[in-house]
N, C-alpha and C positions, 0 to 999 in steps of 0.2 A: 772542614768538619768542625773543629773547635770544641767547645764545651759540650758535655753530655748531661743527661737528666738523672743519672744514677738510678734508673728504674728499668733496666734492661732485662728482658726474658729471652730474647733472641738476638744473636749477633751474627750479621751476615755481610760478607764482602762480595758485592755484585759488580765490582768495578770492571773497567775495560782493560785489556792488555796494554801495558805501558812500561817502557824500559825505566826501571828505577822509581816507579810511582804507583804500583798496583797492589801493594800490601798495606794494610791498616795497622798502625800501632795504636793500641788502646791503652791509655794510661790510667793509673790509679789516682794521680793528682791532677788538679786543674792546670791549665797552661803547659801541658806536656811534661809534667814533673812526676817523679817517683818511678816505681816499677811499671812495667808494661808487658803486654802480650802481643804477639804478631798474628794477624789474621790474613792468610794468603788469599789471593783472588779465587773465588769460587767456593770458599769454605763457609759453612753455616754451623753455629753452635746454638743449642737450645738449652735453657735452664733445666728442663726435664730430662734430656738425654745426656747432658754434660754437667751434672750438678757440682762437680769438684773442679771446675775450670778455675785456674789460679793465674795470677800475675807472675810469670815465670822468667822474666828478663829483668836485669838490673839488680843482681844480688847486692844486698846491703842498702838498697834504696827504700824509702818509705813505701809500704804496701806490698813489698816482695813476699810472695807466698799467700797473700790474701785472696779471697774469693773474688772473681770478676763480677759475679752477680750482685747488682745494686751497689757496686763500688767503682764503676768506671766514671771518670770525671772529665776526660778529654781524649781526643783522637785526631790522628793526622795520617795522610797518605805518605808512604815511604817506599824505599826499595826493599828487597828481601832482607830478612833479619837473620 
């Protein structure tokens, strides 16, 4: 996945079932740094329906508690969070 455009309005995980690799970690910082949010397989978030979506993992890290919208800088596949 890698770097993101910081211009997201819909976040969706349409991945295939995979042991330890079907959840997306969406990071506040580039190169997988800072706070993150986990997006399980089959989940979709939309800016209109989820306007208060926040980076809720990594307490104390840069971006923790910040809005996900227009702030996502990198993403990678991972296991459950």
